[in-house]
A tleap script that builds the chain and sets N, CA, C and O, in Angstrom:
source leaprc.protein.ff14SB
mol = sequence {
  NMET LYS GLN LYS GLU VAL PRO GLN ASP LYS
  SER ASN LEU GLU SER LEU ASN PHE ARG GLU
  LEU CYS TYR ALA VAL ASP GLU ASN GLY GLU
  TYR THR THR GLU ASN SER THR GLY TRP ASP
  PRO LYS THR ILE ALA LEU ASP ASN ALA ILE
  LYS ASP ILE GLU GLU ARG THR ALA LEU ALA
  LYS GLN LYS VAL LEU ASN ASP GLU THR SER
  PRO VAL GLU TYR TYR MET GLU LEU HIE LYS
  MET ASP LEU GLY ILE LEU ALA SER TYR VAL
  GLY LEU TRP GLN TRP ARG VAL LYS ARG HIE
  PHE LYS PRO ALA VAL PHE ASN LYS LEU ASN
  ASN SER THR LEU GLN LYS TYR ALA ASP VAL
  PHE ASP ILE SER ILE ASP GLU LEU LYS HIE
  ILE GLU ASN ARG PRO CYS CLYS
}
set mol.1.N position { -0.239 50.745 39.343 }
set mol.1.CA position { 0.125 49.532 40.035 }
set mol.1.C position { 1.037 49.907 41.186 }
set mol.1.O position { 1.700 50.943 41.162 }
set mol.2.N position { 1.059 49.066 42.174 }
set mol.2.CA position { 1.903 49.338 43.320 }
set mol.2.C position { 3.351 49.033 43.075 }
set mol.2.O position { 3.689 48.227 42.208 }
set mol.3.N position { 4.227 49.689 43.852 }
set mol.3.CA position { 5.647 49.567 43.600 }
set mol.3.C position { 6.171 48.104 43.683 }
set mol.3.O position { 7.100 47.720 42.972 }
set mol.4.N position { 5.526 47.291 44.597 }
set mol.4.CA position { 5.966 45.910 44.787 }
set mol.4.C position { 5.401 45.019 43.633 }
set mol.4.O position { 5.846 43.883 43.467 }
set mol.5.N position { 4.430 45.530 42.845 }
set mol.5.CA position { 3.779 44.763 41.833 }
set mol.5.C position { 4.442 45.058 40.391 }
set mol.5.O position { 3.954 44.552 39.380 }
set mol.6.N position { 5.468 45.819 40.343 }
set mol.6.CA position { 6.119 46.078 38.988 }
set mol.6.C position { 6.728 44.782 38.589 }
set mol.6.O position { 7.477 44.153 39.336 }
set mol.7.N position { 6.353 44.353 37.259 }
set mol.7.CA position { 6.837 43.105 36.815 }
set mol.7.C position { 8.334 42.956 36.715 }
set mol.7.O position { 9.027 43.912 36.367 }
set mol.8.N position { 8.849 41.784 37.010 }
set mol.8.CA position { 10.249 41.456 36.994 }
set mol.8.C position { 10.439 40.175 36.212 }
set mol.8.O position { 11.185 39.293 36.637 }
set mol.9.N position { 9.759 40.057 35.045 }
set mol.9.CA position { 9.804 38.839 34.283 }
set mol.9.C position { 11.123 38.775 33.492 }
set mol.9.O position { 11.749 39.816 33.292 }
set mol.10.N position { 11.548 37.638 33.055 }
set mol.10.CA position { 12.702 37.456 32.168 }
set mol.10.C position { 12.436 38.020 30.819 }
set mol.10.O position { 11.345 37.867 30.270 }
set mol.11.N position { 13.462 38.695 30.259 }
set mol.11.CA position { 13.339 39.188 28.903 }
set mol.11.C position { 14.620 39.105 28.183 }
set mol.11.O position { 15.642 38.902 28.840 }
set mol.12.N position { 14.681 39.248 26.825 }
set mol.12.CA position { 15.952 39.212 26.133 }
set mol.12.C position { 16.770 40.350 26.458 }
set mol.12.O position { 17.985 40.251 26.290 }
set mol.13.N position { 16.256 41.452 26.915 }
set mol.13.CA position { 17.081 42.644 27.204 }
set mol.13.C position { 17.720 42.542 28.536 }
set mol.13.O position { 18.620 43.324 28.844 }
set mol.14.N position { 17.287 41.588 29.370 }
set mol.14.CA position { 17.875 41.420 30.691 }
set mol.14.C position { 19.311 41.059 30.621 }
set mol.14.O position { 20.068 41.469 31.501 }
set mol.15.N position { 19.764 40.295 29.609 }
set mol.15.CA position { 21.158 39.905 29.411 }
set mol.15.C position { 22.021 41.113 29.159 }
set mol.15.O position { 23.229 41.073 29.392 }
set mol.16.N position { 21.424 42.189 28.688 }
set mol.16.CA position { 22.165 43.420 28.425 }
set mol.16.C position { 22.173 44.333 29.620 }
set mol.16.O position { 22.611 45.480 29.528 }
set mol.17.N position { 21.704 43.850 30.719 }
set mol.17.CA position { 21.520 44.560 32.018 }
set mol.17.C position { 20.631 45.793 31.770 }
set mol.17.O position { 20.870 46.869 32.317 }
set mol.18.N position { 19.607 45.607 30.935 }
set mol.18.CA position { 18.672 46.710 30.581 }
set mol.18.C position { 17.555 46.638 31.602 }
set mol.18.O position { 17.020 45.583 31.940 }
set mol.19.N position { 17.258 47.782 32.047 }
set mol.19.CA position { 16.074 47.989 32.995 }
set mol.19.C position { 15.156 49.058 32.354 }
set mol.19.O position { 15.601 50.030 31.744 }
set mol.20.N position { 13.850 48.804 32.537 }
set mol.20.CA position { 12.870 49.767 32.025 }
set mol.20.C position { 12.321 50.550 33.257 }
set mol.20.O position { 11.997 49.972 34.294 }
set mol.21.N position { 12.240 51.816 33.093 }
set mol.21.CA position { 11.690 52.664 34.136 }
set mol.21.C position { 10.157 52.714 34.099 }
set mol.21.O position { 9.583 53.118 33.088 }
set mol.22.N position { 9.496 52.314 35.172 }
set mol.22.CA position { 8.074 52.307 35.241 }
set mol.22.C position { 7.617 53.212 36.397 }
set mol.22.O position { 8.340 53.454 37.363 }
set mol.23.N position { 6.377 53.695 36.240 }
set mol.23.CA position { 5.767 54.474 37.309 }
set mol.23.C position { 4.909 53.561 38.146 }
set mol.23.O position { 4.199 52.694 37.636 }
set mol.24.N position { 4.987 53.768 39.405 }
set mol.24.CA position { 4.234 52.949 40.400 }
set mol.24.C position { 3.866 53.848 41.563 }
set mol.24.O position { 4.326 54.978 41.726 }
set mol.25.N position { 2.949 53.213 42.399 }
set mol.25.CA position { 2.534 53.931 43.571 }
set mol.25.C position { 3.225 53.363 44.777 }
set mol.25.O position { 3.206 52.145 44.956 }
set mol.26.N position { 3.837 54.173 45.619 }
set mol.26.CA position { 4.499 53.715 46.813 }
set mol.26.C position { 3.441 53.491 47.921 }
set mol.26.O position { 2.237 53.665 47.734 }
set mol.27.N position { 4.007 53.079 49.122 }
set mol.27.CA position { 3.192 52.822 50.266 }
set mol.27.C position { 2.366 54.085 50.768 }
set mol.27.O position { 1.357 53.933 51.457 }
set mol.28.N position { 2.802 55.251 50.421 }
set mol.28.CA position { 2.130 56.509 50.834 }
set mol.28.C position { 1.129 56.969 49.800 }
set mol.28.O position { 0.505 58.014 49.984 }
set mol.29.N position { 0.941 56.184 48.650 }
set mol.29.CA position { 0.040 56.592 47.642 }
set mol.29.C position { 0.633 57.586 46.651 }
set mol.29.O position { -0.090 58.105 45.800 }
set mol.30.N position { 1.882 57.854 46.736 }
set mol.30.CA position { 2.615 58.845 45.850 }
set mol.30.C position { 3.164 58.080 44.642 }
set mol.30.O position { 3.558 56.915 44.702 }
set mol.31.N position { 3.155 58.819 43.571 }
set mol.31.CA position { 3.775 58.241 42.280 }
set mol.31.C position { 5.298 58.206 42.463 }
set mol.31.O position { 5.867 59.181 42.953 }
set mol.32.N position { 5.937 57.176 42.105 }
set mol.32.CA position { 7.362 56.980 42.105 }
set mol.32.C position { 7.792 56.206 40.935 }
set mol.32.O position { 6.935 55.743 40.183 }
set mol.33.N position { 9.076 56.016 40.707 }
set mol.33.CA position { 9.635 55.209 39.697 }
set mol.33.C position { 10.196 53.901 40.222 }
set mol.33.O position { 10.719 53.826 41.334 }
set mol.34.N position { 10.077 52.902 39.419 }
set mol.34.CA position { 10.662 51.567 39.843 }
set mol.34.C position { 11.289 50.905 38.594 }
set mol.34.O position { 10.657 50.974 37.540 }
set mol.35.N position { 12.386 50.321 38.626 }
set mol.35.CA position { 13.009 49.537 37.606 }
set mol.35.C position { 12.322 48.167 37.397 }
set mol.35.O position { 11.947 47.501 38.362 }
set mol.36.N position { 12.164 47.762 36.134 }
set mol.36.CA position { 11.587 46.470 35.736 }
set mol.36.C position { 12.521 45.863 34.755 }
set mol.36.O position { 13.017 46.495 33.822 }
set mol.37.N position { 12.758 44.500 35.027 }
set mol.37.CA position { 13.539 43.694 34.014 }
set mol.37.C position { 12.754 43.264 32.916 }
set mol.37.O position { 13.330 42.856 31.908 }
set mol.38.N position { 11.473 43.302 32.977 }
set mol.38.CA position { 10.608 42.904 31.817 }
set mol.38.C position { 9.197 42.507 32.235 }
set mol.38.O position { 8.882 42.345 33.414 }
set mol.39.N position { 8.379 42.360 31.222 }
set mol.39.CA position { 7.027 42.020 31.419 }
set mol.39.C position { 6.646 40.974 30.312 }
set mol.39.O position { 6.783 41.304 29.134 }
set mol.40.N position { 6.222 39.859 30.603 }
set mol.40.CA position { 6.070 38.764 29.566 }
set mol.40.C position { 5.270 39.228 28.312 }
set mol.40.O position { 5.736 39.026 27.190 }
set mol.41.N position { 4.084 39.841 28.485 }
set mol.41.CA position { 3.429 40.267 27.214 }
set mol.41.C position { 4.171 41.245 26.403 }
set mol.41.O position { 4.045 41.204 25.179 }
set mol.42.N position { 4.928 42.114 26.956 }
set mol.42.CA position { 5.781 43.029 26.259 }
set mol.42.C position { 6.923 42.297 25.560 }
set mol.42.O position { 7.251 42.582 24.408 }
set mol.43.N position { 7.522 41.347 26.280 }
set mol.43.CA position { 8.561 40.539 25.746 }
set mol.43.C position { 8.154 39.752 24.531 }
set mol.43.O position { 8.879 39.683 23.538 }
set mol.44.N position { 6.977 39.155 24.621 }
set mol.44.CA position { 6.444 38.386 23.536 }
set mol.44.C position { 6.227 39.276 22.274 }
set mol.44.O position { 6.605 38.927 21.155 }
set mol.45.N position { 5.591 40.451 22.536 }
set mol.45.CA position { 5.342 41.422 21.421 }
set mol.45.C position { 6.692 41.841 20.812 }
set mol.45.O position { 6.812 41.885 19.588 }
set mol.46.N position { 7.693 42.145 21.620 }
set mol.46.CA position { 8.998 42.550 21.118 }
set mol.46.C position { 9.679 41.464 20.278 }
set mol.46.O position { 10.249 41.733 19.221 }
set mol.47.N position { 9.600 40.225 20.786 }
set mol.47.CA position { 10.142 39.124 20.102 }
set mol.47.C position { 9.496 38.930 18.746 }
set mol.47.O position { 10.178 38.687 17.751 }
set mol.48.N position { 8.126 39.042 18.709 }
set mol.48.CA position { 7.378 38.914 17.405 }
set mol.48.C position { 7.750 39.983 16.430 }
set mol.48.O position { 7.880 39.723 15.234 }
set mol.49.N position { 7.936 41.257 16.949 }
set mol.49.CA position { 8.317 42.317 16.077 }
set mol.49.C position { 9.749 42.140 15.510 }
set mol.49.O position { 10.020 42.449 14.349 }
set mol.50.N position { 10.619 41.648 16.344 }
set mol.50.CA position { 12.023 41.418 15.843 }
set mol.50.C position { 12.000 40.362 14.819 }
set mol.50.O position { 12.669 40.484 13.792 }
set mol.51.N position { 11.203 39.245 15.064 }
set mol.51.CA position { 11.142 38.123 14.098 }
set mol.51.C position { 10.510 38.647 12.772 }
set mol.51.O position { 10.961 38.255 11.696 }
set mol.52.N position { 9.536 39.471 12.832 }
set mol.52.CA position { 8.917 40.073 11.586 }
set mol.52.C position { 9.960 40.845 10.810 }
set mol.52.O position { 10.104 40.686 9.598 }
set mol.53.N position { 10.720 41.722 11.562 }
set mol.53.CA position { 11.754 42.479 10.881 }
set mol.53.C position { 12.771 41.640 10.257 }
set mol.53.O position { 13.187 41.956 9.143 }
set mol.54.N position { 13.247 40.530 10.896 }
set mol.54.CA position { 14.240 39.602 10.297 }
set mol.54.C position { 13.729 38.926 9.120 }
set mol.54.O position { 14.472 38.722 8.160 }
set mol.55.N position { 12.465 38.548 9.124 }
set mol.55.CA position { 11.838 37.942 7.914 }
set mol.55.C position { 11.795 38.914 6.771 }
set mol.55.O position { 12.134 38.547 5.646 }
set mol.56.N position { 11.374 40.195 7.024 }
set mol.56.CA position { 11.266 41.162 5.956 }
set mol.56.C position { 12.663 41.481 5.401 }
set mol.56.O position { 12.817 41.711 4.202 }
set mol.57.N position { 13.677 41.494 6.275 }
set mol.57.CA position { 15.025 41.692 5.823 }
set mol.57.C position { 15.526 40.555 4.972 }
set mol.57.O position { 16.181 40.778 3.955 }
set mol.58.N position { 15.228 39.347 5.372 }
set mol.58.CA position { 15.709 38.165 4.552 }
set mol.58.C position { 14.933 38.128 3.207 }
set mol.58.O position { 15.514 37.752 2.189 }
set mol.59.N position { 13.662 38.503 3.182 }
set mol.59.CA position { 12.972 38.544 1.973 }
set mol.59.C position { 13.513 39.632 1.068 }
set mol.59.O position { 13.675 39.427 -0.135 }
set mol.60.N position { 13.783 40.746 1.626 }
set mol.60.CA position { 14.309 41.882 0.789 }
set mol.60.C position { 15.697 41.464 0.227 }
set mol.60.O position { 15.998 41.780 -0.924 }
set mol.61.N position { 16.512 40.790 0.983 }
set mol.61.CA position { 17.782 40.316 0.501 }
set mol.61.C position { 17.605 39.399 -0.635 }
set mol.61.O position { 18.296 39.523 -1.646 }
set mol.62.N position { 16.681 38.453 -0.510 }
set mol.62.CA position { 16.441 37.504 -1.592 }
set mol.62.C position { 15.906 38.148 -2.881 }
set mol.62.O position { 16.229 37.742 -3.997 }
set mol.63.N position { 15.074 39.170 -2.662 }
set mol.63.CA position { 14.596 39.939 -3.816 }
set mol.63.C position { 15.717 40.655 -4.525 }
set mol.63.O position { 15.731 40.747 -5.753 }
set mol.64.N position { 16.669 41.169 -3.743 }
set mol.64.CA position { 17.862 41.842 -4.413 }
set mol.64.C position { 18.616 40.826 -5.167 }
set mol.64.O position { 18.980 41.064 -6.318 }
set mol.65.N position { 18.881 39.667 -4.565 }
set mol.65.CA position { 19.682 38.613 -5.289 }
set mol.65.C position { 18.926 38.105 -6.474 }
set mol.65.O position { 19.564 37.663 -7.430 }
set mol.66.N position { 17.595 38.131 -6.491 }
set mol.66.CA position { 16.819 37.769 -7.617 }
set mol.66.C position { 16.530 38.909 -8.623 }
set mol.66.O position { 15.746 38.766 -9.561 }
set mol.67.N position { 17.183 40.002 -8.380 }
set mol.67.CA position { 17.122 41.187 -9.222 }
set mol.67.C position { 15.644 41.763 -9.296 }
set mol.67.O position { 15.230 42.302 -10.322 }
set mol.68.N position { 14.900 41.625 -8.194 }
set mol.68.CA position { 13.542 42.071 -8.187 }
set mol.68.C position { 13.441 43.494 -7.497 }
set mol.68.O position { 12.469 44.231 -7.657 }
set mol.69.N position { 14.469 43.788 -6.766 }
set mol.69.CA position { 14.483 45.078 -6.075 }
set mol.69.C position { 15.933 45.542 -5.911 }
set mol.69.O position { 16.850 44.780 -6.219 }
set mol.70.N position { 16.156 46.709 -5.459 }
set mol.70.CA position { 17.563 47.203 -5.317 }
set mol.70.C position { 17.972 47.044 -3.902 }
set mol.70.O position { 17.129 46.792 -3.041 }
set mol.71.N position { 19.293 47.187 -3.609 }
set mol.71.CA position { 19.827 47.151 -2.329 }
set mol.71.C position { 19.237 48.211 -1.356 }
set mol.71.O position { 19.282 48.018 -0.141 }
set mol.72.N position { 18.712 49.273 -1.863 }
set mol.72.CA position { 18.154 50.351 -1.083 }
set mol.72.C position { 17.026 49.741 -0.169 }
set mol.72.O position { 16.973 50.003 1.033 }
set mol.73.N position { 16.153 48.938 -0.784 }
set mol.73.CA position { 15.083 48.350 0.020 }
set mol.73.C position { 15.644 47.410 1.042 }
set mol.73.O position { 15.135 47.411 2.163 }
set mol.74.N position { 16.635 46.613 0.770 }
set mol.74.CA position { 17.248 45.692 1.756 }
set mol.74.C position { 17.824 46.496 2.912 }
set mol.74.O position { 17.549 46.188 4.072 }
set mol.75.N position { 18.607 47.510 2.621 }
set mol.75.CA position { 19.227 48.340 3.710 }
set mol.75.C position { 18.195 49.054 4.530 }
set mol.75.O position { 18.360 49.254 5.733 }
set mol.76.N position { 17.134 49.435 3.872 }
set mol.76.CA position { 15.959 50.107 4.606 }
set mol.76.C position { 15.405 49.147 5.633 }
set mol.76.O position { 15.200 49.505 6.792 }
set mol.77.N position { 15.171 47.959 5.209 }
set mol.77.CA position { 14.637 46.952 6.149 }
set mol.77.C position { 15.662 46.539 7.265 }
set mol.77.O position { 15.314 46.332 8.427 }
set mol.78.N position { 16.941 46.438 6.819 }
set mol.78.CA position { 17.944 46.030 7.816 }
set mol.78.C position { 18.097 47.113 8.899 }
set mol.78.O position { 18.365 46.815 10.063 }
set mol.79.N position { 17.926 48.322 8.501 }
set mol.79.CA position { 18.059 49.404 9.526 }
set mol.79.C position { 16.689 49.906 10.136 }
set mol.79.O position { 16.532 50.990 10.699 }
set mol.80.N position { 15.712 48.926 9.928 }
set mol.80.CA position { 14.389 49.161 10.602 }
set mol.80.C position { 13.787 50.495 10.290 }
set mol.80.O position { 13.306 51.180 11.192 }
set mol.81.N position { 13.799 50.888 9.035 }
set mol.81.CA position { 13.229 52.132 8.542 }
set mol.81.C position { 12.017 51.772 7.656 }
set mol.81.O position { 11.837 50.642 7.205 }
set mol.82.N position { 11.197 52.831 7.444 }
set mol.82.CA position { 10.116 52.708 6.401 }
set mol.82.C position { 10.456 53.791 5.320 }
set mol.82.O position { 11.417 54.551 5.437 }
set mol.83.N position { 9.661 53.798 4.345 }
set mol.83.CA position { 9.940 54.653 3.157 }
set mol.83.C position { 9.978 56.117 3.599 }
set mol.83.O position { 10.838 56.867 3.137 }
set mol.84.N position { 9.078 56.538 4.475 }
set mol.84.CA position { 9.025 57.962 4.849 }
set mol.84.C position { 10.280 58.329 5.634 }
set mol.84.O position { 10.819 59.412 5.405 }
set mol.85.N position { 10.758 57.530 6.507 }
set mol.85.CA position { 11.912 57.750 7.258 }
set mol.85.C position { 13.126 57.807 6.379 }
set mol.85.O position { 13.915 58.746 6.490 }
set mol.86.N position { 13.305 56.859 5.527 }
set mol.86.CA position { 14.452 56.810 4.668 }
set mol.86.C position { 14.451 58.078 3.725 }
set mol.86.O position { 15.504 58.683 3.524 }
set mol.87.N position { 13.307 58.461 3.172 }
set mol.87.CA position { 13.206 59.557 2.266 }
set mol.87.C position { 13.643 60.872 2.993 }
set mol.87.O position { 14.329 61.709 2.408 }
set mol.88.N position { 13.230 61.028 4.277 }
set mol.88.CA position { 13.533 62.188 4.973 }
set mol.88.C position { 15.077 62.238 5.289 }
set mol.88.O position { 15.676 63.313 5.325 }
set mol.89.N position { 15.659 61.094 5.503 }
set mol.89.CA position { 17.099 61.028 5.854 }
set mol.89.C position { 17.905 61.338 4.652 }
set mol.89.O position { 18.934 61.999 4.799 }
set mol.90.N position { 17.538 60.920 3.449 }
set mol.90.CA position { 18.311 61.164 2.223 }
set mol.90.C position { 17.883 62.459 1.565 }
set mol.90.O position { 18.512 62.912 0.609 }
set mol.91.N position { 16.822 63.054 2.067 }
set mol.91.CA position { 16.406 64.375 1.501 }
set mol.91.C position { 15.756 64.236 0.170 }
set mol.91.O position { 15.920 65.124 -0.667 }
set mol.92.N position { 15.020 63.173 -0.092 }
set mol.92.CA position { 14.314 62.989 -1.386 }
set mol.92.C position { 12.862 62.708 -1.151 }
set mol.92.O position { 12.470 62.323 -0.049 }
set mol.93.N position { 12.079 62.887 -2.142 }
set mol.93.CA position { 10.695 62.644 -2.085 }
set mol.93.C position { 10.475 61.151 -2.022 }
set mol.93.O position { 11.236 60.414 -2.649 }
set mol.94.N position { 9.439 60.639 -1.272 }
set mol.94.CA position { 9.130 59.235 -1.097 }
set mol.94.C position { 9.078 58.470 -2.427 }
set mol.94.O position { 9.599 57.365 -2.576 }
set mol.95.N position { 8.411 59.139 -3.383 }
set mol.95.CA position { 8.249 58.517 -4.728 }
set mol.95.C position { 9.564 58.290 -5.422 }
set mol.95.O position { 9.732 57.335 -6.181 }
set mol.96.N position { 10.505 59.187 -5.150 }
set mol.96.CA position { 11.884 59.016 -5.829 }
set mol.96.C position { 12.600 57.811 -5.129 }
set mol.96.O position { 13.179 56.951 -5.793 }
set mol.97.N position { 12.540 57.786 -3.827 }
set mol.97.CA position { 13.178 56.668 -3.081 }
set mol.97.C position { 12.572 55.347 -3.610 }
set mol.97.O position { 13.300 54.432 -3.996 }
set mol.98.N position { 11.224 55.268 -3.619 }
set mol.98.CA position { 10.571 54.042 -4.127 }
set mol.98.C position { 10.967 53.657 -5.478 }
set mol.98.O position { 11.068 52.470 -5.790 }
set mol.99.N position { 11.207 54.655 -6.328 }
set mol.99.CA position { 11.617 54.465 -7.709 }
set mol.99.C position { 13.021 53.822 -7.732 }
set mol.99.O position { 13.358 53.000 -8.585 }
set mol.100.N position { 13.801 54.250 -6.746 }
set mol.100.CA position { 15.211 53.719 -6.634 }
set mol.100.C position { 15.243 52.235 -6.176 }
set mol.100.O position { 16.306 51.615 -6.154 }
set mol.101.N position { 14.053 51.672 -5.808 }
set mol.101.CA position { 13.938 50.250 -5.483 }
set mol.101.C position { 14.061 49.431 -6.776 }
set mol.101.O position { 14.444 48.261 -6.759 }
set mol.102.N position { 13.723 50.087 -7.896 }
set mol.102.CA position { 13.834 49.355 -9.189 }
set mol.102.C position { 15.218 49.161 -9.603 }
set mol.102.O position { 15.936 50.152 -9.732 }
set mol.103.N position { 15.695 47.929 -9.837 }
set mol.103.CA position { 17.105 47.657 -10.168 }
set mol.103.C position { 17.645 48.454 -11.309 }
set mol.103.O position { 18.799 48.881 -11.293 }
set mol.104.N position { 16.787 48.665 -12.339 }
set mol.104.CA position { 17.217 49.342 -13.513 }
set mol.104.C position { 17.487 50.789 -13.183 }
set mol.104.O position { 18.467 51.371 -13.648 }
set mol.105.N position { 16.647 51.347 -12.410 }
set mol.105.CA position { 16.810 52.792 -11.903 }
set mol.105.C position { 17.982 52.933 -11.045 }
set mol.105.O position { 18.798 53.840 -11.209 }
set mol.106.N position { 18.084 51.980 -10.061 }
set mol.106.CA position { 19.156 51.970 -9.104 }
set mol.106.C position { 20.550 51.933 -9.838 }
set mol.106.O position { 21.467 52.689 -9.516 }
set mol.107.N position { 20.639 51.062 -10.779 }
set mol.107.CA position { 21.944 50.866 -11.520 }
set mol.107.C position { 22.357 52.162 -12.251 }
set mol.107.O position { 23.533 52.300 -12.588 }
set mol.108.N position { 21.458 53.097 -12.505 }
set mol.108.CA position { 21.798 54.323 -13.242 }
set mol.108.C position { 21.992 55.548 -12.294 }
set mol.108.O position { 22.255 56.655 -12.762 }
set mol.109.N position { 21.861 55.337 -10.995 }
set mol.109.CA position { 22.035 56.400 -10.069 }
set mol.109.C position { 23.440 57.025 -10.039 }
set mol.109.O position { 24.404 56.264 -10.126 }
set mol.110.N position { 23.617 58.243 -9.932 }
set mol.110.CA position { 24.963 58.857 -9.875 }
set mol.110.C position { 25.617 58.634 -8.511 }
set mol.110.O position { 24.946 58.250 -7.552 }
set mol.111.N position { 26.822 58.855 -8.433 }
set mol.111.CA position { 27.553 58.656 -7.111 }
set mol.111.C position { 27.057 59.578 -6.035 }
set mol.111.O position { 27.113 59.183 -4.870 }
set mol.112.N position { 26.575 60.774 -6.313 }
set mol.112.CA position { 26.079 61.666 -5.314 }
set mol.112.C position { 24.901 61.128 -4.664 }
set mol.112.O position { 24.789 61.222 -3.442 }
set mol.113.N position { 23.962 60.539 -5.419 }
set mol.113.CA position { 22.782 59.915 -4.832 }
set mol.113.C position { 23.109 58.700 -4.070 }
set mol.113.O position { 22.572 58.469 -2.987 }
set mol.114.N position { 24.031 57.870 -4.641 }
set mol.114.CA position { 24.407 56.648 -3.935 }
set mol.114.C position { 25.065 56.963 -2.624 }
set mol.114.O position { 24.903 56.244 -1.638 }
set mol.115.N position { 25.829 58.071 -2.620 }
set mol.115.CA position { 26.526 58.538 -1.395 }
set mol.115.C position { 25.554 58.909 -0.276 }
set mol.115.O position { 25.792 58.647 0.903 }
set mol.116.N position { 24.470 59.518 -0.688 }
set mol.116.CA position { 23.459 59.883 0.236 }
set mol.116.C position { 22.879 58.612 0.991 }
set mol.116.O position { 22.723 58.607 2.212 }
set mol.117.N position { 22.575 57.550 0.184 }
set mol.117.CA position { 22.137 56.342 0.809 }
set mol.117.C position { 23.239 55.674 1.651 }
set mol.117.O position { 22.993 55.200 2.760 }
set mol.118.N position { 24.426 55.652 1.107 }
set mol.118.CA position { 25.561 55.037 1.856 }
set mol.118.C position { 25.757 55.743 3.158 }
set mol.118.O position { 26.010 55.077 4.162 }
set mol.119.N position { 25.655 57.090 3.217 }
set mol.119.CA position { 25.857 57.792 4.439 }
set mol.119.C position { 24.715 57.481 5.457 }
set mol.119.O position { 24.964 57.342 6.655 }
set mol.120.N position { 23.498 57.379 4.960 }
set mol.120.CA position { 22.389 57.057 5.943 }
set mol.120.C position { 22.591 55.699 6.471 }
set mol.120.O position { 22.351 55.478 7.658 }
set mol.121.N position { 23.032 54.729 5.649 }
set mol.121.CA position { 23.183 53.346 6.117 }
set mol.121.C position { 24.535 53.073 6.751 }
set mol.121.O position { 24.811 51.971 7.225 }
set mol.122.N position { 25.395 54.134 6.747 }
set mol.122.CA position { 26.724 54.087 7.395 }
set mol.122.C position { 27.582 52.924 6.708 }
set mol.122.O position { 28.202 52.083 7.359 }
set mol.123.N position { 27.547 52.977 5.445 }
set mol.123.CA position { 28.357 52.001 4.608 }
set mol.123.C position { 28.998 52.685 3.454 }
set mol.123.O position { 28.759 53.862 3.182 }
set mol.124.N position { 29.849 51.905 2.752 }
set mol.124.CA position { 30.387 52.557 1.521 }
set mol.124.C position { 29.454 52.260 0.344 }
set mol.124.O position { 28.545 51.432 0.400 }
set mol.125.N position { 29.769 53.040 -0.775 }
set mol.125.CA position { 29.032 52.803 -2.008 }
set mol.125.C position { 29.112 51.364 -2.437 }
set mol.125.O position { 28.131 50.707 -2.784 }
set mol.126.N position { 30.394 50.903 -2.389 }
set mol.126.CA position { 30.604 49.509 -2.760 }
set mol.126.C position { 29.766 48.520 -1.988 }
set mol.126.O position { 29.223 47.578 -2.566 }
set mol.127.N position { 29.651 48.729 -0.647 }
set mol.127.CA position { 28.838 47.835 0.163 }
set mol.127.C position { 27.347 47.986 -0.183 }
set mol.127.O position { 26.572 47.036 -0.075 }
set mol.128.N position { 26.963 49.219 -0.604 }
set mol.128.CA position { 25.575 49.483 -1.001 }
set mol.128.C position { 25.235 48.686 -2.253 }
set mol.128.O position { 24.131 48.152 -2.369 }
set mol.129.N position { 26.158 48.604 -3.174 }
set mol.129.CA position { 25.945 48.018 -4.514 }
set mol.129.C position { 25.976 46.429 -4.406 }
set mol.129.O position { 25.331 45.721 -5.179 }
set mol.130.N position { 26.759 45.937 -3.411 }
set mol.130.CA position { 26.965 44.480 -3.382 }
set mol.130.C position { 26.640 43.898 -2.013 }
set mol.130.O position { 27.412 44.025 -1.062 }
set mol.131.N position { 25.511 43.277 -1.939 }
set mol.131.CA position { 25.057 42.670 -0.621 }
set mol.131.C position { 25.260 41.224 -0.533 }
set mol.131.O position { 24.893 40.638 0.486 }
set mol.132.N position { 25.821 40.574 -1.524 }
set mol.132.CA position { 25.853 39.167 -1.634 }
set mol.132.C position { 26.385 38.487 -0.390 }
set mol.132.O position { 25.827 37.484 0.055 }
set mol.133.N position { 27.475 39.026 0.186 }
set mol.133.CA position { 28.124 38.423 1.358 }
set mol.133.C position { 27.672 38.979 2.677 }
set mol.133.O position { 28.232 38.626 3.714 }
set mol.134.N position { 26.686 39.831 2.675 }
set mol.134.CA position { 26.198 40.491 3.866 }
set mol.134.C position { 25.162 39.625 4.604 }
set mol.134.O position { 24.134 39.243 4.045 }
set mol.135.N position { 25.460 39.339 5.843 }
set mol.135.CA position { 24.456 38.431 6.607 }
set mol.135.C position { 23.278 39.258 6.989 }
set mol.135.O position { 23.393 40.463 7.213 }
set mol.136.N position { 22.121 38.606 7.065 }
set mol.136.CA position { 20.908 39.237 7.591 }
set mol.136.C position { 21.030 39.259 9.076 }
set mol.136.O position { 21.363 38.233 9.669 }
set mol.137.N position { 20.771 40.408 9.735 }
set mol.137.CA position { 20.907 40.472 11.131 }
set mol.137.C position { 19.612 40.107 11.835 }
set mol.137.O position { 19.555 40.112 13.064 }
savepdb mol mol.pdb
quit
């Protein structure tokens, strides 16, 4: 696209004074960079992705409150992680992390394992165990 055609649509990130660097062709036919404030299709996709994450986080929180899953799953969703990423951060096999989603298993975890999760989520062990008052972001 030409330098003058780089989209400057409104986006949620514009309020943060965020600019995206795009490649464009200048008047001499050379590649150059140009800042963009946004592009409607990308903004719609980003908004949909954020909405999906918020819904998954709210669902995970409700499952924790209903004792259907452990807070590990809630915090994983809250921090926009998947099972593989979380497992690599805590240094455990994915099957073990998934097993920790079971409330009965989670309640028997030792402080060392709980601390690994707390460190990854940048919270205390107490916050990890009690999410009742934690708002969904």
